[in-house]
N, C-alpha and C positions, 0 to 999 in steps of 0.2 A: 389837651395839647401840653407839653412838659413845658413848665416856666424855669427856665435855667437859664440862668446870667453867664457870663465870660468869668474865668478863675478871677480876671483883674481885678474887680471889686471886692471880692472873697478874700484877697490876700490880706489885709488887714488883720480882721478876725482871725481866718485862718492860722496866719502868724501868733496870734496872740494865744491862739489854744495850742498851737504843734509846740512852738518853740519857746515863747513866754521870755525874749530876751529883749532885743530892743525897741520891738513893737510893741510889748507889753506895756514901754513908756509911752505911746503913741507915735514911736518914728516908723518907716517903712525899712524892712529889712536892705541891709545893705549888700547882702551876696545872694547867690542862689542857694536854693535847700542843698544843695548836691556839694557846694563847699565851703557849708557852715561847720563850726565843730558843735561836739556837744558840750554843753555846761554843764557840768554834775554837781551836785554837792553830796559830798559824803559825812553822816552820821556814824561815827563810829563808836560804841560805847561798852562798858564790859563788865561783867558778875563780879562780883567782888571775889568769888571763890577761883575765877581766871586770873588773879594775881597779876591784872594788867594795868600796872600802874603808870602815871603821866608821863615818867620818862620812859618807860618801855613802849607805851601807845607812841608816842613821839617817833621812837624807832622805828616802830614799825610802819610807820603810815610814811617815813621817809624814805625807807626801804621799797615801800611796795609802790611810792610815786616814782622812784627810780625805773622799778622795771616797768610801771606804764610807759614811762618816756621811752624804753628801749625797745620794747614790742610792741606798744601802740602809735605812739606817737602825737602828732598835734590835732587829733581828730578827738580827741578824749582832753577838754579843758575843768582841770579840777580844782573843790574850791572845799578846804576841809573845814567843817564846823568847829569852833573853839569847843562850844558848849553842845551836845549831840541833845537831840531834841528828846524829851521824856518819853515818847512815844516807843523809842528803842528799850526793849526789855523784855521780860519773859513772854508779854502776850502780846510779839510783835505778829503771831499768826494770827490773831483777831483783830488785828487793827481794819478800821475802815478807810477806804478813799476819802470820803469828806473829811476825815480827822487829819490828812496830811495835807489837806490842798491849802494855797497859802504858807507853807513850810516855809521854803524859799522861794522868794521872790525875785524874777531875773532870771533863775536858772530851767534848763529842761528836764531835766532827770534829779531826784533824791536817793539818794541807796541809804538806805535803813539796816546797820549792822551789828549786831549782838554777839559780843563772845562771850562765849560760856563755857562750863563743862559738861563732858559727858557723865550722868551720874555712876553710870558702869565701870567705867576707866577712867575717871579724871582727867583724861583727855581736853586738850584745846578744843571748842567746836565753833564755828562762825556759822551764826544765821542769820537770811536776811532776807529785804524785800525792794524791788523799785517800784519807784514813782513817777508815772512821766507826765509832769504837769500839762503839756499839750491837749493830752488827749484826758486826763485826771483819771487814767488807769494805774492801780497799784497792782503790781504784778504778784504772780505765785510765791508763796513760801520756800526758800532754798537752805539749804543745809549743808556744811561740807566739813568733817574732821580733819583735823591738823594732825598730822603723826607726828611732830617733833615740833619744840617752839623753835630751834632753828629754822624750820621750816615755813614757819608763820608768814613770811613776807611772799613767798611763793603761792600757799596757801591762799592769802588774800587776793592774791593776780588774780590766780584761777576762779577764785570765786565772784569776784567782778565782773570777768568773765560772763561768767553761769549767771549774773544779776543784769547785763547790759543787754537792753532790747534797742533797736535800729528804730528810726523811724522813720517815714516813707510817703508820697505822696502817690495814690495810683491813679496813674495818666492817660489810663487809656486800657482796651483789651484787643488780642491779636490772634486769632488762629485759636482758641477758647482759652489764652491764658490772660494773664493780668499784666501788666506794665506798672512798674514801681521806680519811681524817681527817690533814693534813697538819701537819707540827711548825711552828711560830710563823706560820701560816698567815694567822693572825687579830692579826698585828701588823701596821699601817698599815705599808708601805712607801713609802720617802720619794719614790720614782720609779718608772714601769712596770719599768725596766729592772733593779731592786732587787725584783720580785715574787718570793715563795718559791716557787709553781708559777703556770702560765699554761698554756691549751691550747698542747697539742704537748709537754708536761715526759713522758720518759720513767721509768717506774720498771720494777727487778726484785722480782718478790714474794718474800718470805722466810718460812719456817716455823720458828716456835720453838715446839719441842717440850720438855716438860715429863720428863723422865724419872724414873725410880721413885727417886734418889737425891736429887730434887730440882734435881738441874743441869738445864741449858738445853742442848739439843744445837739449835745453828744451821744449817740447811738450806735452800740458794736452790732455789727450783724451778726447773729447768732449760728453757733455751730455751721462756721467756715474758716476757713483755714486758706493761706495763699502759701505755695511752700514753691522757693527760687530753686529752680530747673538749672537756668544759665546764669550769668552775671556779665553784662556788656557797659565796662566805663561804671556809669552809676546808676545804671538801669538795670533792675530786678527783671529777669521774665519767670512768673509763676505758676506752676499751675492751682490750678483753682478745685480744693477739696471741699465738699459742701452738703450739705442734707437738702438745700432746694437747686432748683433748676437755674435761676437767673438771680443769683444772690447781690451781683453787681450792679443789679438795673438801676438806669436814670429816668424811671418812669416815676417819679417822685415829685408832689405838687408844689412842696416848696424849692426854693434854692437851695443846693446841697454839695458837698464837694464828699469826693473818697479820700480819706486817710490809712496808713495801716500802720500796725504796732508790730514790732517784733515781740515771739514768745519761746518760752523755752519749757522743758519738764520742770513740775516741780516738785516737791516731797510729800503733799498732800493727798489724803487716799479722795476719790473721788464721790461723791455721795448722791445718790438717787432715790425718789420717792415715784413712783409710776402709781398712775391713778386710771380707773377706767373713765373716758372722756364723757360718756352718758351720763351714769350714776354719781362720778366722783369719787368712788369708793376704791378701795386698793387692789390692784394688778398683781393678785400673790400669787406663787408658784410658778412665774415665768421665768426660762431660761435665759442669762445675760452671757452673749459670747464677745470676744476683742479679739481684731485682728490688723496687725500693720496697714496703714493706708498707703494706695489704695485697694489692693487686691492678695494681703498675707496671707498665712497659713492662721486662722481661726483656732483660738484658745478659750474655753469654757470658764466664761469668770465666776460664775454661782447661779441661785435661784432667789427670787425676789421673796422676803418673809411675808409675813400675816399680813403687815400694813404695807405693803408695796415695798420696802426698802431695800438697798444692795450699797455695799460698799465697794469700790474697787481700788484697791492699793495700786501703787505704781508697779508694772508690772518690766519685761525686760526692754520693750520698746521705748527707745529716747526719742521719736518721732509721735506725729498725728497718729490715733487710733481710731477704727471706727467700731462703735458696737452696735451689737443688732439684740434686740428683745424678740424671744422666738417663743410661741406656743406648741406645743407638742414637738419640741426640739426641730421642728421645720419651720414652720410659718411665719415669719418675720412681722413683726408687731409694729417695731420701730428700729430706724439706722438711722444714727448720725455719727459724725466724726468728733473727736475732741483731743485735746493733747492731756497725756496725764500729767497727772497733778495740777490742773490750772488753778483750780478752787477747793477750798474744803469744806464750801458752804452748799447745804442741800440744792436738790434741783428738782422742782416737780414737775414731771413729763407724763403729759395726756395720751392715751393709746385707745386705741379700739378693740376689745380685745377676741374679736371675731370669732364666738362661740358656735355657728355654722361651721364657719372654715375650721376652725379645729375639731369640730365633732368628724368631719370629713375626711381631716389629714391624720386623726387615729385610725379609722377606718383604712384608709390609705396605706397608713404604717405596716397595719395588721396583716393586709391581703400580701405586700411587699416581702416581707418576713416568710411569710408561708411560701411564695415563690421563689424565694432564696433559698431555703430547706429541699424545696422540690428540685432546684438546681444541683445542689451537692450531694441530695440523695443517687438521683439520676445518674449524677458523674459517677459518683462511686459503683453501681451497679454496671455502668457500660465499661467501666474499666475492669471491672471484675469478668464482664461477657467475654472482652477482647482478650482476656488471659486464658479463658475456657475456650475458645475457637484456636488460639493461636497452638495451645496444647491438645486439640482434637476431642476435646470432653463436650461430646455432645451431648449428654444427659445432661451436667451440671450445665451449660448453655441453656439447655431445655426449661429448666427450674428456674432461670433468672429470669429467661423470658415472662414465664408466668407472674414472676413476682414483680418484675417492671411493669405488666399489664395491668396489677391492681392497681398500681400508683395513680392520681387523679389526672385527667387528662388536659392539655395544655388548652382547649376548645373552653374546660371547665373555667377554668381562671380569666379566660376572655372574656364569658361570659360573667361570672363575678364581677370582673372592671366594668362591662358595659352597663350593669345593671346600676353599679354603685355611681357611674356617670350621671346616669339617668336621672336620678334619684337627685344626687346636686345639681341638676340643672332645673328641676323642678322647684326644690327647694331657692334656687337662687330665682327664679319668675315669680315666686310667691314673697320672698322676703323683700321687705322694706326701709330697714332700719340697720342693717349691717352686710356686709360683702362675704358672697358664700365664695365663686369662684373666682379666687384671687389666682393674680399670675403665678405665682409660685404654686397654687394647686393646681392650674391646669397641666403647667409643667411635667409636674410628678405622673397626672393621669400619661402624657405620652411618656414619661421615663419609663411606667410597670408597662404600659402595651411593646415600648422596647424591650425589655423582659422577658415578658412572654413569648415575643415572636423571635429573637435573637437566643433565649436559653430553653425553652420548651420543646423546639420540634423533635419530633419522634424518628429522625433520620437514621440516628446511627442503632436503635434497638431496630427499625425495619430492617436498615440493611443486615444485622445480626440475623432476625428473623430468616430473610431471604436465603442467606449462608444455610441455616441450620434445616429450611425447607428443601435445599438442592440435596444437601448431604442425604437425607431422608430420601430423596428420589433417586439417587446414586444406587444406595441399599437397596431400593424396593425393583431397580431395573435390574442388579445383580442378580439379586434373589429370584426374579423371573428368570436368568437366561440359564440361571445353575440347572444342567439334566437331573430329572428328578431317579432318585434310586433306583435299581432294579428290582423287581417282584420277587420275592420270595418263591423257590422250587413249590412247585402243585399241589 
């Protein structure tokens, strides 16, 4: 039985972790989550090469704050750190979340922004990350070029929009969608640009589990994303994109609460190492594809190297994508959603290489190629036969029919497919440690049978053969009716 407690007793530790404001000092939250602004600490530091001195920095921040007021409004409550954290620097992309923890007590988020220069152009560049105190999550590394020093306040404003990730409570599910109550969403935005949540906003679900000692364990639900399809007031209705059937299940032994944190594409390449689940050896030579979620067109990313590793640079998609690892370019070994640039750290993923399924996949591919070649050849001959028949070139038609008759019959391909399927069924019966007839493989058997039935029928050649036979019969009948020539005299 689920040992769930009502949300009320969890409000204090939840608020302590999610919002780190008044409750962090032992007080109850004064307002509902949707009416609570985000308290944000800005840590802005610069490389000496950027020539952003104290005066220019203060001027940049003042003009940036004016843009925040004009376009976002009261949902952001900004605190500017007089002395930026030493974590802000060249190594910002490598900073760990535990290093940022406790940096700014009493705030919801900390923005770590480093102003530097592009070595190639000497133009100003902004780099940064957001730390969410409630979930202890350090967001992906972001980067934005500043086209002109005069444009720096606007660039900084757009960059902070890139960094900002809304927080939310997952308050239920309805119709296969997750319902999120978003912090600050009831506070009117100064403009559409400053809306806390909008259609397309993407969240990662995070589970807060109350342990026996009343501490809170924070666990991200892996390979799961919530994409806002509609927003009604402060509630976002989100599609669930996940590698799992029921990622938001409440069948958890300990009392727990589901929260969510916004996420945006980052600038880092994704790094994976695929290994054999059984042997732990590298899964080398497999193809990885990427497609926009849920069902966009796929593109080939590359092939795993000898160590099973592959790097996925940020592509054209600015939202959740689905990665699929394929054996034999068709048999899926793994499929999971991910946000481009989410993290530069390498992830190890165990897969079942399906050696027998891959073997039959290769043989099916060869059979399919042979069938497609035959379809093309038959089509060419049928077009030539049609031309000969229309031109009443009956000798040419007869020669083409003889060539057509030498082609492998559709029955031979059907027999080859049936024999291959019988072998696969036998292998599946005898196999104990690996899957043979996967759903994908079974679907391909059906697909190839459809190719044979639909494209290797002999109807066209039979029709031309009948036309030729009819023509020959007419010629024979005409010859029989023709009077015999008179015999020469005596």
